[in-house]
C-alpha positions as MATLAB code, in Angstrom:
seq = 'MHPARLVNGLLDALQPQALHGRDQVVCHVWSGGVVKPLTGDRLARGSAAYAAALQAAGVGRDEVVLIALPHSEALLYSFFGAMTAGCVPSFIPPPTPKQDPALYWSSHRQLFERLGSGAIVSWRDNVDDLRRCLRGLPIQVFLSEDIDIDRENAPALPALARATSDVACLQHSSGTTGLKKGVALTFDAIDQQIDAYAAAIGLGATDCIVSWLPLYHDMGLIACLLLPFVRRTPIVWLDPFEWVARPAMLFDAIAAHRGTLAWLPNFAFHHLARTVADDARVDLSGMRAFINCSEPCKAETFDLFASRFADWGVRPDQLQVCYAMAEAVFAVTQTAMNSTPLRFHLQGQTLLSVGSPVRDWQVRVIDRDGNPVPEGTIGEIAMTGGSLFAGYHKQPEETARKFRDGWYLTGDLGCQHAGDLFITGRVDDLIIVHGKNIYAHDVEFAMNQVPGVKAGRAVAIGLFVPEAGTQDLLLIAESTEPADRHLALGRAIKAAVVQLLGLAPRAVRIVEPGWLVKTTSGKISRAENLRKHLAGQQPVTS';
ca = [
       0.000    0.000    0.000;
       1.164    3.519   -0.673;
       1.835    5.348    2.627;
      -0.104    8.415    1.454;
      -2.400    9.165   -1.439;
      -2.249   12.905   -1.892;
      -3.892   12.735   -5.306;
      -6.549   10.293   -6.392;
      -6.721    9.823  -10.143;
     -10.348    8.795  -10.496;
     -11.674   11.388   -8.047;
      -9.621   14.120   -9.697;
     -10.745   13.074  -13.168;
     -14.385   13.395  -12.066;
     -14.031   16.909  -10.666;
     -16.090   19.533  -12.526;
     -13.011   21.518  -13.475;
     -11.532   18.418  -15.103;
     -14.593   17.863  -17.293;
     -16.421   21.116  -18.022;
     -15.108   23.043  -20.969;
     -13.092   20.118  -22.260;
     -13.574   20.295  -26.023;
     -11.282   17.390  -26.720;
     -12.866   14.049  -27.494;
     -12.894   11.606  -24.583;
     -14.368    8.731  -26.544;
     -15.427    7.857  -30.096;
     -18.640    5.831  -29.899;
     -19.218    3.455  -32.838;
     -22.839    2.339  -33.182;
     -25.241    1.636  -36.035;
     -22.693    2.548  -38.659;
     -22.174    6.011  -37.120;
     -19.094    7.275  -35.285;
     -20.025    9.857  -32.660;
     -17.383   11.857  -30.762;
     -18.074   12.348  -27.059;
     -16.402   15.450  -25.627;
     -15.516   16.108  -22.023;
     -18.101   18.868  -21.857;
     -20.900   16.596  -23.063;
     -19.812   13.858  -20.671;
     -20.008   16.396  -17.837;
     -23.506   17.527  -18.888;
     -24.786   13.984  -19.167;
     -23.261   12.888  -15.872;
     -24.668   15.943  -14.099;
     -28.172   15.219  -15.426;
     -28.110   11.658  -14.084;
     -26.613   12.761  -10.762;
     -29.346   15.397  -10.360;
     -32.100   12.865  -11.149;
     -30.797   10.421   -8.550;
     -30.408   13.096   -5.886;
     -33.854   14.595   -6.592;
     -35.443   11.159   -6.168;
     -33.722   10.674   -2.826;
     -31.431    7.825   -3.802;
     -29.135    7.757   -0.805;
     -25.406    8.084   -0.492;
     -23.648    4.738   -0.876;
     -26.786    3.075   -2.278;
     -26.200    0.845   -5.292;
     -27.331    2.040   -8.713;
     -27.525   -0.832  -11.185;
     -27.133    0.070  -14.858;
     -28.698   -2.222  -17.478;
     -28.521   -0.373  -20.785;
     -27.550   -1.224  -24.352;
     -24.478    0.286  -26.001;
     -24.878    4.065  -25.848;
     -23.455    7.200  -24.261;
     -26.072    6.798  -21.509;
     -23.950    4.004  -20.039;
     -21.200    6.509  -19.309;
     -23.503    9.298  -18.136;
     -25.326    7.027  -15.685;
     -22.129    5.461  -14.328;
     -20.244    8.690  -13.686;
     -23.446   10.481  -12.674;
     -24.196    7.891   -9.988;
     -20.628    8.044   -8.748;
     -20.619   11.832   -8.448;
     -24.016   11.743   -6.682;
     -22.397    9.689   -3.917;
     -23.995    6.418   -5.042;
     -22.276    3.172   -5.978;
     -22.786    2.341   -9.673;
     -22.636   -1.169  -11.062;
     -23.083   -2.360  -14.643;
     -25.126   -5.485  -15.224;
     -25.827   -7.000  -18.647;
     -29.080   -5.894  -20.242;
     -31.520   -8.579  -21.393;
     -31.046   -9.665  -25.007;
     -33.230  -11.648  -27.439;
     -30.742  -14.537  -27.270;
     -31.274  -15.095  -23.544;
     -33.976  -17.066  -21.813;
     -36.090  -14.244  -20.276;
     -37.245  -16.440  -17.368;
     -33.660  -17.279  -16.422;
     -32.520  -13.669  -16.815;
     -35.224  -12.194  -14.593;
     -35.198  -14.959  -11.979;
     -31.447  -14.626  -11.510;
     -31.663  -10.855  -11.252;
     -34.584  -10.983   -8.833;
     -32.205  -12.701   -6.416;
     -29.663   -9.941   -6.965;
     -32.277   -7.227   -6.413;
     -33.449   -8.894   -3.196;
     -29.919   -8.969   -1.831;
     -29.379   -5.280   -2.613;
     -32.660   -4.433   -0.879;
     -32.774   -0.794   -1.944;
     -31.214    1.653   -4.383;
     -31.983    2.217   -8.040;
     -31.721    0.755  -11.503;
     -31.248    2.613  -14.786;
     -32.751    0.932  -17.833;
     -34.728    1.823  -20.962;
     -38.401    1.984  -21.887;
     -38.675   -1.220  -23.949;
     -37.586   -3.117  -20.865;
     -39.670   -1.407  -18.202;
     -42.677   -3.731  -17.895;
     -40.591   -6.856  -17.249;
     -38.332   -4.862  -14.961;
     -41.169   -3.519  -12.794;
     -42.657   -7.011  -12.478;
     -39.292   -8.337  -11.369;
     -38.908   -5.537   -8.792;
     -42.412   -5.895   -7.345;
     -42.352   -5.436   -3.570;
     -38.788   -4.110   -3.473;
     -37.860   -0.485   -2.658;
     -35.686   -0.090   -5.753;
     -36.406    2.951   -7.911;
     -36.448    2.726  -11.702;
     -34.938    5.418  -13.935;
     -35.377    5.305  -17.711;
     -32.668    6.757  -19.914;
     -35.323    8.285  -22.207;
     -36.610   10.405  -19.313;
     -33.303   12.117  -18.546;
     -32.716   15.100  -20.820;
     -29.073   16.073  -20.950;
     -29.637   18.804  -23.555;
     -32.236   20.897  -21.740;
     -31.566   24.528  -20.939;
     -30.425   25.357  -17.417;
     -29.018   21.871  -17.072;
     -27.768   21.106  -13.555;
     -24.101   21.483  -12.760;
     -22.064   18.431  -11.891;
     -22.167   18.116   -8.090;
     -18.923   18.776   -6.234;
     -17.501   15.517   -4.966;
     -17.276   14.873   -1.263;
     -15.821   11.379   -1.312;
     -12.972    9.718    0.546;
     -10.471    7.490   -1.239;
     -11.544    4.682    1.114;
     -15.185    4.924   -0.072;
     -16.558    2.230   -2.366;
     -16.494    3.681   -5.879;
     -18.382    0.940   -7.708;
     -19.287   -2.728   -7.733;
     -18.168   -5.207  -10.347;
     -20.628   -8.082  -10.452;
     -18.441  -11.108  -11.024;
     -19.395  -13.323  -13.924;
     -19.204  -16.826  -12.544;
     -20.758  -19.789  -14.355;
     -22.882  -20.914  -11.396;
     -24.656  -19.285   -8.499;
     -25.726  -15.740   -7.760;
     -23.392  -13.003   -8.942;
     -21.225  -11.448   -6.269;
     -20.883   -7.677   -6.025;
     -17.134   -7.033   -5.872;
     -16.673   -3.770   -3.944;
     -13.893   -1.524   -5.263;
     -12.722    1.558   -3.408;
     -11.464    4.693   -5.122;
      -8.011    3.995   -3.728;
      -7.947    0.416   -5.032;
      -8.948    1.593   -8.508;
      -6.324    4.314   -8.407;
      -3.566    1.930   -7.357;
      -4.533   -0.540  -10.063;
      -4.492    2.182  -12.715;
      -1.049    3.376  -11.580;
       0.404   -0.134  -11.489;
      -1.138   -1.385  -14.720;
      -0.325    1.750  -16.711;
       3.306    1.199  -15.719;
       3.157   -2.500  -16.631;
       1.980   -1.799  -20.186;
       3.939    1.424  -20.600;
       0.801    3.484  -21.300;
       1.897    6.678  -23.002;
       0.772    9.885  -24.655;
       0.516    8.351  -28.132;
      -1.670    5.414  -27.116;
      -5.266    4.886  -28.198;
      -7.416    2.064  -26.795;
      -9.923    0.343  -29.088;
     -12.551   -1.867  -27.465;
     -15.762   -3.758  -28.227;
     -15.926   -5.142  -24.684;
     -19.073   -4.668  -22.578;
     -18.660   -2.566  -19.448;
     -20.136   -5.227  -17.151;
     -16.835   -7.142  -17.477;
     -13.724   -5.953  -15.646;
     -11.722   -5.978  -18.879;
     -14.154   -3.517  -20.459;
     -14.735   -1.377  -17.359;
     -11.193   -1.038  -16.047;
      -8.789   -1.567  -18.960;
     -10.952    0.091  -21.596;
     -12.818    2.811  -19.672;
     -11.458    3.843  -16.274;
      -7.763    3.385  -17.114;
      -7.905    5.580  -20.239;
     -10.413    7.985  -18.641;
      -8.074    8.745  -15.741;
      -4.949    8.833  -17.927;
      -6.611   10.957  -20.665;
      -5.965    8.239  -23.226;
      -8.310    8.306  -26.248;
     -10.956    5.575  -26.286;
     -12.687    4.058  -29.308;
     -15.738    2.138  -28.114;
     -17.618   -0.294  -30.374;
     -21.010   -1.916  -29.885;
     -20.328   -5.489  -28.649;
     -23.224   -7.022  -30.602;
     -22.255   -5.242  -33.801;
     -18.680   -6.456  -33.356;
     -19.769  -10.094  -33.010;
     -21.766   -9.753  -36.248;
     -18.947   -7.925  -38.060;
     -15.602   -8.621  -36.382;
     -13.649   -6.638  -38.977;
     -14.982   -3.406  -37.474;
     -12.351   -3.768  -34.730;
      -9.623   -3.550  -37.352;
     -11.463   -0.732  -39.133;
     -11.546    1.251  -35.886;
      -7.860    0.582  -35.231;
      -7.000    1.904  -38.684;
      -9.342    4.915  -38.457;
      -8.117    6.090  -35.055;
      -4.530    4.810  -35.050;
      -5.289    2.399  -32.251;
      -2.395    0.943  -30.279;
      -3.965   -1.297  -27.586;
      -6.843   -3.780  -27.519;
      -7.879   -6.372  -24.939;
      -9.577   -9.563  -26.155;
     -10.738  -12.828  -24.602;
      -9.166  -15.908  -26.192;
     -12.215  -16.793  -28.304;
     -12.120  -13.359  -29.987;
      -8.712  -14.044  -31.536;
     -10.217  -17.149  -33.146;
     -13.361  -15.293  -34.174;
     -11.274  -12.695  -35.979;
      -8.979  -15.242  -37.624;
     -11.917  -17.322  -38.846;
     -14.264  -14.627  -40.081;
     -12.383  -11.535  -41.293;
     -11.995  -11.634  -45.059;
      -8.686  -10.730  -46.653;
     -10.275   -7.913  -48.641;
     -10.879   -6.126  -45.307;
      -7.128   -5.802  -44.821;
      -5.771   -2.830  -42.896;
      -2.321   -2.041  -41.541;
      -2.016   -3.411  -37.975;
       1.714   -2.826  -37.614;
       1.141    0.230  -35.401;
      -0.589   -1.801  -32.682;
       1.549   -2.078  -29.566;
      -0.404   -5.032  -28.195;
      -3.405   -7.280  -28.543;
      -3.753   -8.492  -24.946;
      -5.352  -11.891  -24.302;
      -7.291  -11.925  -21.056;
     -10.294  -13.281  -19.104;
     -10.282  -16.814  -20.562;
      -7.620  -19.550  -20.567;
      -5.079  -18.173  -23.032;
      -3.826  -20.689  -25.588;
      -0.506  -20.805  -27.417;
      -2.290  -22.302  -30.434;
      -4.540  -19.235  -30.547;
      -1.600  -16.863  -30.808;
       0.014  -19.029  -33.489;
      -3.193  -18.970  -35.546;
      -3.717  -15.221  -35.162;
      -0.103  -14.325  -35.909;
      -0.068  -16.528  -39.001;
      -3.442  -15.348  -40.313;
      -2.639  -11.650  -39.990;
       1.127  -11.642  -40.545;
       0.796   -9.812  -43.841;
      -1.478   -7.253  -42.127;
       1.470   -6.270  -39.937;
       0.826   -8.484  -36.885;
       4.021   -9.692  -35.169;
       4.303  -12.352  -32.429;
       5.625   -9.751  -29.972;
       2.360   -7.785  -30.305;
       0.454  -10.708  -28.750;
       0.496  -10.354  -24.978;
      -1.280  -11.926  -21.990;
      -2.782  -10.612  -18.770;
      -4.200  -12.492  -15.766;
      -6.993  -10.429  -14.278;
     -10.087  -10.634  -12.128;
     -12.650   -8.302  -10.604;
     -11.360   -8.943   -7.074;
      -8.027   -7.396   -8.065;
      -9.831   -4.477   -9.752;
      -8.232   -5.875  -12.897;
      -4.670   -7.036  -13.577;
      -2.669   -9.322  -11.301;
       0.013  -10.213  -13.860;
       1.083   -8.992  -17.293;
       3.565  -10.336  -19.824;
       6.491   -8.107  -20.788;
       5.515   -5.794  -23.620;
       7.528   -5.987  -26.864;
       8.618   -9.564  -26.220;
       7.064  -12.933  -26.993;
       5.344  -14.579  -23.982;
       7.120  -17.577  -22.500;
       5.817  -21.102  -23.170;
       6.113  -24.009  -20.762;
       5.527  -27.676  -21.574;
       3.852  -29.569  -18.733;
       2.062  -32.934  -18.719;
       1.770  -33.022  -22.487;
       0.385  -29.476  -22.728;
       1.955  -26.261  -23.976;
       1.085  -23.556  -21.470;
       1.257  -19.865  -22.294;
       2.638  -17.508  -19.662;
       0.321  -14.889  -18.221;
       3.373  -12.935  -17.096;
       4.721  -11.815  -13.753;
       2.947   -9.789  -11.044;
       2.333   -6.116  -11.710;
       3.539   -3.630   -9.098;
       2.109   -4.078   -5.569;
       0.927   -7.643   -6.275;
       2.168  -11.019   -5.072;
       1.049  -14.459   -6.218;
       1.817  -17.931   -4.971;
       0.663  -21.450   -5.807;
      -0.531  -23.535   -2.866;
      -1.731  -27.048   -2.063;
      -4.998  -27.953   -0.318;
      -3.469  -27.161    3.076;
      -2.341  -23.706    1.973;
       1.352  -24.599    1.681;
       3.376  -23.275   -1.286;
       4.134  -25.956   -3.875;
       7.457  -26.390   -5.738;
       8.018  -24.591   -9.038;
       6.367  -26.414  -11.919;
       3.783  -28.081   -9.651;
       0.094  -27.363  -10.177;
      -1.908  -25.945   -7.294;
      -4.419  -23.218   -6.486;
      -3.356  -19.637   -7.161;
      -3.507  -17.265   -4.188;
      -2.858  -13.540   -4.414;
      -2.531  -10.405   -2.334;
      -1.873   -6.820   -3.316;
      -2.536   -3.120   -3.090;
      -5.665   -3.022   -5.244;
      -7.417   -5.939   -3.568;
     -11.174   -5.509   -3.364;
     -12.999   -4.419   -0.199;
     -15.156   -7.557   -0.009;
     -18.333   -8.904   -1.574;
     -21.253   -6.517   -1.136;
     -23.509   -7.704    1.716;
     -21.796  -11.116    1.729;
     -19.350  -11.133    4.667;
     -19.369  -14.928    4.993;
     -18.477  -15.414    1.330;
     -15.746  -12.778    1.657;
     -14.227  -14.546    4.660;
     -14.413  -17.939    2.923;
     -12.248  -16.717    0.071;
      -9.340  -15.558    2.230;
      -6.621  -17.450    4.063;
      -4.124  -15.484    6.158;
      -4.645  -12.365    4.064;
      -4.327  -14.172    0.731;
      -7.265  -14.300   -1.650;
      -7.970  -17.818   -2.968;
      -8.752  -17.393   -6.656;
     -10.155  -20.840   -7.447;
      -7.768  -20.935  -10.425;
      -5.232  -23.704  -10.873;
      -1.763  -23.110  -12.224;
       1.968  -23.216  -11.628;
       4.995  -20.964  -11.622;
       8.054  -21.358  -13.808;
      11.028  -19.045  -14.414;
       9.288  -16.222  -12.533;
       6.136  -16.376  -14.657;
       2.660  -17.640  -13.828;
       0.842  -20.238  -15.945;
      -2.878  -21.030  -15.691;
      -4.117  -24.585  -16.221;
      -7.802  -24.271  -15.304;
     -10.220  -23.754  -12.449;
     -10.950  -25.853   -9.399;
     -14.609  -26.073  -10.474;
     -13.556  -26.609  -14.112;
     -12.035  -29.969  -13.292;
     -13.668  -33.182  -14.555;
     -12.219  -36.460  -13.275;
     -12.841  -39.399  -15.621;
     -11.549  -42.773  -14.408;
      -8.984  -40.978  -12.268;
      -7.759  -38.709  -15.073;
      -7.901  -34.946  -14.521;
      -9.500  -33.139  -17.454;
     -10.035  -29.404  -17.732;
     -13.356  -28.592  -19.357;
     -11.972  -25.528  -21.116;
      -9.333  -27.657  -22.890;
     -12.062  -29.925  -24.249;
     -14.199  -26.940  -25.276;
     -11.213  -25.413  -27.037;
     -10.778  -28.626  -29.083;
     -14.507  -28.728  -29.868;
     -14.448  -25.166  -31.154;
     -11.750  -26.038  -33.696;
     -14.045  -28.509  -35.465;
     -15.607  -27.016  -38.634;
     -19.358  -26.787  -38.238;
     -19.332  -25.898  -34.525;
     -20.674  -22.402  -33.899;
     -17.800  -20.301  -32.541;
     -17.724  -20.159  -28.744;
     -20.876  -22.274  -28.430;
     -19.645  -25.595  -27.090;
     -19.629  -26.997  -23.569;
     -17.983  -29.980  -21.847;
     -19.802  -31.281  -18.779;
     -18.900  -33.848  -16.165;
     -21.805  -36.311  -16.021;
     -21.675  -38.692  -13.063;
     -22.367  -42.317  -14.051;
     -23.477  -44.274  -10.959;
     -22.794  -47.719  -12.401;
     -19.219  -46.720  -13.217;
     -18.679  -44.717  -10.014;
     -17.001  -41.898  -11.921;
     -17.712  -38.891  -14.081;
     -17.897  -39.140  -17.841;
     -17.821  -36.513  -20.547;
     -20.977  -35.076  -22.061;
     -20.288  -32.711  -24.957;
     -22.892  -30.312  -26.342;
     -22.247  -28.081  -29.350;
     -24.383  -25.663  -31.314;
     -24.266  -25.810  -35.092;
     -25.949  -24.247  -38.111;
     -25.317  -27.442  -40.089;
     -28.453  -29.235  -41.381;
     -29.764  -32.126  -39.278;
     -28.470  -34.759  -41.691;
     -24.921  -33.517  -40.954;
     -25.212  -33.766  -37.178;
     -24.089  -37.373  -36.915;
     -20.928  -36.699  -38.922;
     -20.251  -33.529  -36.934;
     -20.641  -35.451  -33.671;
     -18.127  -38.006  -34.875;
     -15.671  -35.268  -35.831;
     -16.003  -33.731  -32.359;
     -15.473  -37.113  -30.743;
     -12.360  -37.720  -32.852;
     -10.915  -34.328  -31.878;
     -11.451  -35.043  -28.173;
     -10.041  -38.577  -28.438;
      -6.942  -37.113  -30.065;
      -6.640  -34.569  -27.235;
      -7.361  -36.836  -24.267;
      -6.878  -40.401  -25.418;
     -10.409  -41.250  -24.245;
     -13.828  -40.991  -25.831;
     -16.693  -38.893  -24.453;
     -19.835  -40.682  -23.338;
     -22.086  -38.650  -25.650;
     -21.916  -35.804  -28.128;
     -25.034  -33.722  -28.621;
     -25.532  -31.330  -31.514;
     -28.141  -28.635  -30.936;
     -29.518  -25.663  -32.815;
     -28.063  -22.149  -32.302;
     -29.379  -20.547  -29.130;
     -29.953  -23.851  -27.303;
     -27.086  -23.509  -24.843;
     -27.836  -21.582  -21.661;
     -25.540  -18.691  -20.831;
     -25.293  -16.759  -17.609;
     -26.549  -13.182  -17.712;
     -22.931  -12.054  -18.072;
     -22.476  -14.118  -21.213;
     -20.616  -17.205  -20.003;
     -21.875  -20.684  -20.823;
     -23.238  -22.301  -17.660;
     -22.231  -25.938  -17.286;
     -24.684  -26.510  -14.433;
     -27.681  -25.045  -16.262;
     -26.882  -26.917  -19.483;
     -26.576  -30.193  -17.606;
     -29.979  -29.564  -16.037;
     -31.439  -28.727  -19.435;
     -29.938  -31.871  -20.951;
     -31.352  -34.035  -18.189;
     -34.779  -32.405  -18.470;
     -35.761  -34.791  -21.248;
     -34.633  -33.550  -24.646;
     -33.269  -36.389  -26.786;
     -29.566  -36.102  -27.611;
     -27.943  -36.672  -30.960;
     -25.017  -38.925  -30.123;
     -22.197  -40.538  -31.977;
];
């Protein structure tokens, strides 16, 4: 911890004098084929309007303001407006047509009940379902259409009266099972993370961050909004759903704005390599880094991406890795910029380094008793550092359960080698088949390489077989292939997994697009998909 924090970056950046009158563009918002510049002055006006609405309605200091909005400037106005009004903002994913509405609203009803009071900002098309979900709870609803940021005599941005130890916002962690946890981040923790991570990546005056990431993930919120906002780094912000439909727009935005940094989950590298046509070519040689984060990062992914886009200017040393989580604000480790990440061969796998700890962070790998394990041995990753979160909101027992002697237990498995950290999977990602340890994400990675499988829409599940006394593998994959191709596709998936593991899955099921259940934060839920599978639908097996 720093002995004294005389200046707080996020608090200072939110002060009226830092925003009003700023004609320079804070962010370029790409949406619906239009690029709209957002100036500091407009951000101040919008934030002030939301802050005034919350204060006028009596939303109390330190009460949580949930934000469930589609891609728009209103996301930024409501977030910074709530923060400057003394409230605690938190992004949650908005409902989408691809989600099961019953699952979305039932899971969020539990979240609303735990919060107990506060507010939620949403939009008019969503209001009827939202009010039904909130029935009986003292949570106020604000609609973005009702807040006019362009009216005459608009309110001034309130002067901040916040301490660096106050909770600035909640990040609702995106686990695959259970109720989301509100990760409480103080202003000081955010500030320390920004200082440490900016140093780790060498953030400079010529940088420009390009992102399609939603703000309800830590990668989008911290790396691609708060970090550049505090450091006055230009931001180019794309609509996540538009990017999925047209991945090349990321490269278009990089070329148009001279982008230098982009953070991507592992699947996005594959999505780009598979879908971007060569006639969309732009010069990517000016990028300082494409940083792989938030999913298990694969060496094969970097090899594919570097090969596919080599003649676009992509070099292996541009491909970097970060290990991050909401409980750390964001980054725990980062690979060394301008050099190729280390690879380590262990138990027949090629592991890709996630780097070494950023400033103020320590990591260690421990066994079940909490003892450090030798280098190269797999165990659970524990961490401690200056930007550690302040606990789970209204969940003191869960907070205490995750700590041991001041070290946060991540639930991730990995090892250390040559000063770098390597991730192998998660404790709850482990499937044990006839005594063999299998990581579900490795199987899903292999499934996603099979032509015909819809990108990122495959799941490996441990299915307990009583007569065998062990788990077995159930594989489910979405495909747009016609039904008469499903049997052949199932066989191809089985062959890919046999090649990877040396054992065959119990069943392979091919389903139509949209069948798989995702959590409200966009991650495929193994537990929910197992329940859906067991509910009675007939599998297509090979």
